A tleap script that builds the chain and sets N, CA, C and O, in Angstrom:
source leaprc.protein.ff14SB
mol = sequence {
  NMET MET LYS PRO SER MET PRO GLY PRO THR
  PRO PRO PRO ALA PHE PHE ILE ALA SER TRP
  GLN SER LEU GLU GLU GLY LEU THR LEU MET
  ALA GLY THR PRO GLU ARG GLY ARG LEU VAL
  PRO GLU THR VAL SER ALA LEU ARG LYS ALA
  GLN ALA ALA GLY ASP PRO PRO SER LYS LEU
  LEU LEU ARG VAL LEU ALA ALA THR ALA PHE
  LEU ALA ASP ASP THR PRO LEU ARG ASN LEU
  GLU GLY ALA GLY ALA MET CTHR
}
set mol.1.N position { 115.057 39.140 140.528 }
set mol.1.CA position { 115.042 39.756 139.244 }
set mol.1.C position { 113.756 40.567 139.078 }
set mol.1.O position { 112.682 40.138 139.501 }
set mol.2.N position { 113.876 41.722 138.469 }
set mol.2.CA position { 112.700 42.570 138.260 }
set mol.2.C position { 112.016 42.184 136.958 }
set mol.2.O position { 112.666 41.908 135.950 }
set mol.3.N position { 110.723 42.172 137.004 }
set mol.3.CA position { 109.954 41.901 135.793 }
set mol.3.C position { 109.876 43.180 134.961 }
set mol.3.O position { 109.711 44.272 135.505 }
set mol.4.N position { 109.995 43.043 133.654 }
set mol.4.CA position { 109.836 44.247 132.826 }
set mol.4.C position { 108.406 44.762 132.939 }
set mol.4.O position { 107.444 43.994 132.922 }
set mol.5.N position { 108.295 46.049 133.052 }
set mol.5.CA position { 106.950 46.623 133.198 }
set mol.5.C position { 106.246 46.622 131.845 }
set mol.5.O position { 106.824 46.967 130.815 }
set mol.6.N position { 105.026 46.239 131.885 }
set mol.6.CA position { 104.207 46.218 130.676 }
set mol.6.C position { 103.591 47.598 130.500 }
set mol.6.O position { 103.079 48.184 131.454 }
set mol.7.N position { 103.640 48.103 129.297 }
set mol.7.CA position { 103.019 49.419 129.099 }
set mol.7.C position { 101.518 49.329 129.317 }
set mol.7.O position { 100.847 48.436 128.800 }
set mol.8.N position { 101.022 50.253 130.078 }
set mol.8.CA position { 99.589 50.290 130.359 }
set mol.8.C position { 98.838 50.943 129.214 }
set mol.8.O position { 99.436 51.401 128.240 }
set mol.9.N position { 97.555 50.980 129.343 }
set mol.9.CA position { 96.765 51.628 128.290 }
set mol.9.C position { 97.095 53.119 128.225 }
set mol.9.O position { 97.306 53.770 129.248 }
set mol.10.N position { 97.134 53.627 127.033 }
set mol.10.CA position { 97.422 55.043 126.840 }
set mol.10.C position { 96.198 55.853 127.242 }
set mol.10.O position { 95.094 55.594 126.763 }
set mol.11.N position { 96.391 56.836 128.126 }
set mol.11.CA position { 95.228 57.636 128.532 }
set mol.11.C position { 94.724 58.460 127.349 }
set mol.11.O position { 95.510 58.884 126.502 }
set mol.12.N position { 93.431 58.683 127.294 }
set mol.12.CA position { 92.897 59.501 126.201 }
set mol.12.C position { 93.403 60.934 126.331 }
set mol.12.O position { 93.686 61.396 127.436 }
set mol.13.N position { 93.516 61.634 125.212 }
set mol.13.CA position { 93.982 63.020 125.300 }
set mol.13.C position { 92.995 63.864 126.101 }
set mol.13.O position { 91.782 63.664 126.036 }
set mol.14.N position { 93.537 64.797 126.846 }
set mol.14.CA position { 92.696 65.686 127.648 }
set mol.14.C position { 92.550 67.019 126.926 }
set mol.14.O position { 93.494 67.498 126.299 }
set mol.15.N position { 91.390 67.601 127.014 }
set mol.15.CA position { 91.145 68.880 126.383 }
set mol.15.C position { 90.569 69.832 127.409 }
set mol.15.O position { 89.778 69.448 128.271 }
set mol.16.N position { 90.983 71.082 127.296 }
set mol.16.CA position { 90.464 72.117 128.167 }
set mol.16.C position { 89.086 72.513 127.654 }
set mol.16.O position { 88.921 72.813 126.471 }
set mol.17.N position { 88.123 72.513 128.520 }
set mol.17.CA position { 86.763 72.857 128.126 }
set mol.17.C position { 86.401 74.196 128.762 }
set mol.17.O position { 86.516 74.373 129.975 }
set mol.18.N position { 85.971 75.112 127.942 }
set mol.18.CA position { 85.524 76.418 128.424 }
set mol.18.C position { 84.262 76.787 127.662 }
set mol.18.O position { 84.008 76.265 126.576 }
set mol.19.N position { 83.486 77.671 128.224 }
set mol.19.CA position { 82.273 78.093 127.524 }
set mol.19.C position { 82.650 79.043 126.393 }
set mol.19.O position { 83.694 79.694 126.424 }
set mol.20.N position { 81.781 79.104 125.403 }
set mol.20.CA position { 82.025 80.020 124.290 }
set mol.20.C position { 82.006 81.461 124.788 }
set mol.20.O position { 82.732 82.312 124.275 }
set mol.21.N position { 81.177 81.726 125.786 }
set mol.21.CA position { 81.119 83.081 126.339 }
set mol.21.C position { 82.447 83.456 126.989 }
set mol.21.O position { 82.931 84.573 126.807 }
set mol.22.N position { 83.039 82.532 127.745 }
set mol.22.CA position { 84.319 82.852 128.387 }
set mol.22.C position { 85.421 83.017 127.345 }
set mol.22.O position { 86.315 83.844 127.521 }
set mol.23.N position { 85.368 82.241 126.261 }
set mol.23.CA position { 86.348 82.423 125.184 }
set mol.23.C position { 86.181 83.799 124.557 }
set mol.23.O position { 87.164 84.499 124.310 }
set mol.24.N position { 84.942 84.184 124.302 }
set mol.24.CA position { 84.689 85.499 123.704 }
set mol.24.C position { 85.161 86.624 124.626 }
set mol.24.O position { 85.764 87.593 124.165 }
set mol.25.N position { 84.888 86.499 125.913 }
set mol.25.CA position { 85.333 87.523 126.865 }
set mol.25.C position { 86.856 87.597 126.913 }
set mol.25.O position { 87.431 88.685 126.936 }
set mol.26.N position { 87.503 86.437 126.928 }
set mol.26.CA position { 88.964 86.411 126.963 }
set mol.26.C position { 89.578 87.013 125.715 }
set mol.26.O position { 90.529 87.790 125.801 }
set mol.27.N position { 89.041 86.659 124.548 }
set mol.27.CA position { 89.567 87.217 123.299 }
set mol.27.C position { 89.337 88.722 123.226 }
set mol.27.O position { 90.173 89.456 122.700 }
set mol.28.N position { 88.206 89.179 123.751 }
set mol.28.CA position { 87.932 90.617 123.763 }
set mol.28.C position { 88.954 91.346 124.630 }
set mol.28.O position { 89.447 92.409 124.256 }
set mol.29.N position { 89.267 90.772 125.787 }
set mol.29.CA position { 90.262 91.397 126.670 }
set mol.29.C position { 91.657 91.396 126.051 }
set mol.29.O position { 92.446 92.312 126.284 }
set mol.30.N position { 91.957 90.369 125.265 }
set mol.30.CA position { 93.291 90.240 124.679 }
set mol.30.C position { 93.444 90.964 123.347 }
set mol.30.O position { 94.555 91.068 122.827 }
set mol.31.N position { 92.348 91.464 122.789 }
set mol.31.CA position { 92.413 92.098 121.471 }
set mol.31.C position { 93.438 93.226 121.479 }
set mol.31.O position { 93.442 94.078 122.368 }
set mol.32.N position { 94.305 93.212 120.475 }
set mol.32.CA position { 95.393 94.183 120.419 }
set mol.32.C position { 94.969 95.570 119.990 }
set mol.32.O position { 95.641 96.547 120.320 }
set mol.33.N position { 93.875 95.679 119.265 }
set mol.33.CA position { 93.363 96.975 118.813 }
set mol.33.C position { 91.839 96.940 118.890 }
set mol.33.O position { 91.243 95.862 118.898 }
set mol.34.N position { 91.203 98.113 118.948 }
set mol.34.CA position { 89.734 98.129 118.961 }
set mol.34.C position { 89.131 97.466 117.717 }
set mol.34.O position { 88.105 96.792 117.810 }
set mol.35.N position { 89.770 97.656 116.547 }
set mol.35.CA position { 89.211 97.043 115.339 }
set mol.35.C position { 89.310 95.525 115.384 }
set mol.35.O position { 88.440 94.836 114.851 }
set mol.36.N position { 90.347 94.996 116.007 }
set mol.36.CA position { 90.437 93.543 116.174 }
set mol.36.C position { 89.424 93.075 117.221 }
set mol.36.O position { 88.864 91.985 117.101 }
set mol.37.N position { 89.194 93.883 118.228 }
set mol.37.CA position { 88.189 93.552 119.228 }
set mol.37.C position { 86.800 93.429 118.633 }
set mol.37.O position { 85.991 92.616 119.080 }
set mol.38.N position { 86.527 94.247 117.614 }
set mol.38.CA position { 85.219 94.171 116.958 }
set mol.38.C position { 85.056 92.884 116.151 }
set mol.38.O position { 83.935 92.519 115.797 }
set mol.39.N position { 86.153 92.196 115.858 }
set mol.39.CA position { 86.096 90.937 115.106 }
set mol.39.C position { 85.853 89.721 115.997 }
set mol.39.O position { 85.615 88.621 115.497 }
set mol.40.N position { 85.911 89.914 117.306 }
set mol.40.CA position { 85.804 88.778 118.227 }
set mol.40.C position { 84.477 88.025 118.091 }
set mol.40.O position { 84.509 86.800 117.965 }
set mol.41.N position { 83.316 88.684 118.109 }
set mol.41.CA position { 82.067 87.908 118.001 }
set mol.41.C position { 81.994 87.072 116.720 }
set mol.41.O position { 81.555 85.922 116.748 }
set mol.42.N position { 82.422 87.652 115.607 }
set mol.42.CA position { 82.413 86.920 114.338 }
set mol.42.C position { 83.375 85.729 114.386 }
set mol.42.O position { 83.077 84.657 113.858 }
set mol.43.N position { 84.521 85.929 115.020 }
set mol.43.CA position { 85.513 84.860 115.133 }
set mol.43.C position { 84.979 83.712 115.975 }
set mol.43.O position { 85.111 82.549 115.593 }
set mol.44.N position { 84.378 84.026 117.113 }
set mol.44.CA position { 83.830 82.986 117.985 }
set mol.44.C position { 82.695 82.252 117.277 }
set mol.44.O position { 82.559 81.036 117.415 }
set mol.45.N position { 81.889 82.977 116.529 }
set mol.45.CA position { 80.818 82.342 115.767 }
set mol.45.C position { 81.393 81.346 114.754 }
set mol.45.O position { 80.863 80.246 114.596 }
set mol.46.N position { 82.460 81.724 114.077 }
set mol.46.CA position { 83.099 80.822 113.109 }
set mol.46.C position { 83.678 79.592 113.803 }
set mol.46.O position { 83.611 78.487 113.266 }
set mol.47.N position { 84.243 79.777 114.988 }
set mol.47.CA position { 84.785 78.642 115.737 }
set mol.47.C position { 83.667 77.691 116.166 }
set mol.47.O position { 83.825 76.472 116.108 }
set mol.48.N position { 82.556 78.246 116.588 }
set mol.48.CA position { 81.408 77.404 116.977 }
set mol.48.C position { 80.889 76.607 115.788 }
set mol.48.O position { 80.548 75.431 115.920 }
set mol.49.N position { 80.832 77.250 114.632 }
set mol.49.CA position { 80.378 76.562 113.420 }
set mol.49.C position { 81.342 75.441 113.041 }
set mol.49.O position { 80.915 74.372 112.604 }
set mol.50.N position { 82.640 75.686 113.209 }
set mol.50.CA position { 83.631 74.646 112.897 }
set mol.50.C position { 83.441 73.440 113.808 }
set mol.50.O position { 83.550 72.297 113.364 }
set mol.51.N position { 83.158 73.696 115.081 }
set mol.51.CA position { 82.921 72.588 116.007 }
set mol.51.C position { 81.645 71.839 115.629 }
set mol.51.O position { 81.621 70.608 115.626 }
set mol.52.N position { 80.596 72.576 115.314 }
set mol.52.CA position { 79.325 71.948 114.942 }
set mol.52.C position { 79.450 71.146 113.647 }
set mol.52.O position { 78.729 70.169 113.444 }
set mol.53.N position { 80.369 71.564 112.773 }
set mol.53.CA position { 80.576 70.861 111.505 }
set mol.53.C position { 81.390 69.586 111.687 }
set mol.53.O position { 81.575 68.819 110.742 }
set mol.54.N position { 81.874 69.363 112.906 }
set mol.54.CA position { 82.577 68.118 113.189 }
set mol.54.C position { 84.086 68.199 113.177 }
set mol.54.O position { 84.756 67.170 113.099 }
set mol.55.N position { 84.642 69.407 113.252 }
set mol.55.CA position { 86.106 69.513 113.346 }
set mol.55.C position { 86.595 68.720 114.548 }
set mol.55.O position { 86.000 68.812 115.621 }
set mol.56.N position { 87.663 67.943 114.397 }
set mol.56.CA position { 88.200 67.227 115.557 }
set mol.56.C position { 88.759 68.227 116.576 }
set mol.56.O position { 89.146 69.335 116.204 }
set mol.57.N position { 88.804 67.848 117.846 }
set mol.57.CA position { 89.282 68.767 118.883 }
set mol.57.C position { 90.670 69.348 118.597 }
set mol.57.O position { 90.918 70.516 118.894 }
set mol.58.N position { 91.566 68.558 118.032 }
set mol.58.CA position { 92.912 69.072 117.769 }
set mol.58.C position { 92.883 70.185 116.725 }
set mol.58.O position { 93.616 71.166 116.845 }
set mol.59.N position { 92.051 70.039 115.713 }
set mol.59.CA position { 91.947 71.072 114.680 }
set mol.59.C position { 91.268 72.318 115.241 }
set mol.59.O position { 91.664 73.441 114.928 }
set mol.60.N position { 90.252 72.118 116.066 }
set mol.60.CA position { 89.571 73.254 116.681 }
set mol.60.C position { 90.525 74.019 117.595 }
set mol.60.O position { 90.505 75.250 117.629 }
set mol.61.N position { 91.355 73.296 118.328 }
set mol.61.CA position { 92.338 73.951 119.191 }
set mol.61.C position { 93.296 74.800 118.365 }
set mol.61.O position { 93.621 75.919 118.761 }
set mol.62.N position { 93.751 74.290 117.231 }
set mol.62.CA position { 94.630 75.075 116.358 }
set mol.62.C position { 93.921 76.326 115.855 }
set mol.62.O position { 94.531 77.390 115.755 }
set mol.63.N position { 92.648 76.203 115.541 }
set mol.63.CA position { 91.881 77.373 115.100 }
set mol.63.C position { 91.781 78.417 116.221 }
set mol.63.O position { 91.922 79.615 115.973 }
set mol.64.N position { 91.540 77.958 117.442 }
set mol.64.CA position { 91.450 78.876 118.585 }
set mol.64.C position { 92.790 79.573 118.810 }
set mol.64.O position { 92.832 80.780 119.051 }
set mol.65.N position { 93.876 78.822 118.731 }
set mol.65.CA position { 95.199 79.420 118.929 }
set mol.65.C position { 95.528 80.422 117.826 }
set mol.65.O position { 96.079 81.487 118.101 }
set mol.66.N position { 95.196 80.090 116.590 }
set mol.66.CA position { 95.443 81.015 115.480 }
set mol.66.C position { 94.614 82.287 115.640 }
set mol.66.O position { 95.111 83.391 115.417 }
set mol.67.N position { 93.359 82.130 116.023 }
set mol.67.CA position { 92.501 83.296 116.235 }
set mol.67.C position { 93.035 84.158 117.373 }
set mol.67.O position { 93.021 85.386 117.286 }
set mol.68.N position { 93.501 83.518 118.431 }
set mol.68.CA position { 94.060 84.260 119.563 }
set mol.68.C position { 95.277 85.067 119.133 }
set mol.68.O position { 95.404 86.242 119.479 }
set mol.69.N position { 96.170 84.439 118.379 }
set mol.69.CA position { 97.373 85.141 117.914 }
set mol.69.C position { 96.996 86.319 117.018 }
set mol.69.O position { 97.550 87.410 117.156 }
set mol.70.N position { 96.063 86.100 116.111 }
set mol.70.CA position { 95.646 87.167 115.204 }
set mol.70.C position { 95.003 88.322 115.968 }
set mol.70.O position { 95.352 89.483 115.749 }
set mol.71.N position { 94.075 88.011 116.854 }
set mol.71.CA position { 93.346 89.062 117.559 }
set mol.71.C position { 94.216 89.802 118.569 }
set mol.71.O position { 93.974 90.977 118.841 }
set mol.72.N position { 95.215 89.142 119.125 }
set mol.72.CA position { 96.080 89.781 120.122 }
set mol.72.C position { 97.139 90.677 119.483 }
set mol.72.O position { 97.768 91.477 120.176 }
set mol.73.N position { 97.340 90.555 118.194 }
set mol.73.CA position { 98.325 91.383 117.492 }
set mol.73.C position { 97.882 92.843 117.555 }
set mol.73.O position { 96.696 93.143 117.417 }
set mol.74.N position { 98.836 93.746 117.763 }
set mol.74.CA position { 98.470 95.159 117.850 }
set mol.74.C position { 98.759 95.928 116.562 }
set mol.74.O position { 98.719 97.159 116.556 }
set mol.75.N position { 99.049 95.220 115.476 }
set mol.75.CA position { 99.257 95.863 114.188 }
set mol.75.C position { 97.902 96.294 113.622 }
set mol.75.O position { 96.965 95.497 113.603 }
set mol.76.N position { 97.785 97.541 113.163 }
set mol.76.CA position { 96.506 97.967 112.580 }
set mol.76.C position { 96.133 97.095 111.379 }
set mol.76.O position { 96.997 96.726 110.584 }
set mol.77.N position { 94.861 96.773 111.251 }
set mol.77.CA position { 94.404 95.902 110.169 }
set mol.77.C position { 94.569 96.526 108.794 }
set mol.77.O position { 94.794 95.806 107.821 }
set mol.78.N position { 94.465 97.823 108.687 }
set mol.78.CA position { 94.534 98.451 107.366 }
set mol.78.C position { 95.896 98.259 106.705 }
set mol.78.O position { 96.032 98.477 105.501 }
set mol.79.N position { 96.911 97.852 107.481 }
set mol.79.CA position { 98.231 97.592 106.910 }
set mol.79.C position { 98.331 96.200 106.310 }
set mol.79.O position { 99.303 95.897 105.618 }
set mol.80.N position { 97.344 95.347 106.564 }
set mol.80.CA position { 97.389 93.982 106.062 }
set mol.80.C position { 96.624 93.886 104.755 }
set mol.80.O position { 95.521 94.415 104.618 }
set mol.81.N position { 97.233 93.199 103.799 }
set mol.81.CA position { 96.575 92.995 102.518 }
set mol.81.C position { 96.788 91.562 102.083 }
set mol.81.O position { 97.753 90.920 102.498 }
set mol.82.N position { 95.908 91.065 101.263 }
set mol.82.CA position { 96.081 89.748 100.668 }
set mol.82.C position { 95.898 88.618 101.654 }
set mol.82.O position { 95.082 88.694 102.572 }
set mol.83.N position { 96.679 87.561 101.446 }
set mol.83.CA position { 96.508 86.334 102.225 }
set mol.83.C position { 96.810 86.528 103.704 }
set mol.83.O position { 96.350 85.729 104.520 }
set mol.84.N position { 97.557 87.547 104.080 }
set mol.84.CA position { 97.888 87.761 105.476 }
set mol.84.C position { 96.765 88.384 106.281 }
set mol.84.O position { 96.806 88.378 107.511 }
set mol.85.N position { 95.770 88.915 105.608 }
set mol.85.CA position { 94.664 89.561 106.310 }
set mol.85.C position { 93.564 88.555 106.577 }
set mol.85.O position { 93.195 87.767 105.707 }
set mol.86.N position { 93.049 88.593 107.790 }
set mol.86.CA position { 91.940 87.703 108.136 }
set mol.86.C position { 90.653 88.473 107.889 }
set mol.86.O position { 90.402 89.497 108.523 }
set mol.87.N position { 89.849 87.981 106.973 }
set mol.87.CA position { 88.612 88.703 106.647 }
set mol.87.C position { 87.408 87.877 106.977 }
set mol.87.O position { 86.279 88.321 106.770 }
savepdb mol mol.pdb
quit
């Protein structure tokens, strides 16, 4: 007879670690428009501040993904108004 397997300890979540410089370079390359590219340094600075303020890794990852989606969009910024515009 086989013994039922006991669940082992759950491994801790793994996170991808990259330098802030490499993130900034990657976001600059992915920027959909020159005006969005000019927002990259400010965006990375805000992400660094969020990490320093104690944002949990999962929340910081969501912020990075949201910033990536916003910056990679090729829609001109002047067409965005209100809550949809990232300022």
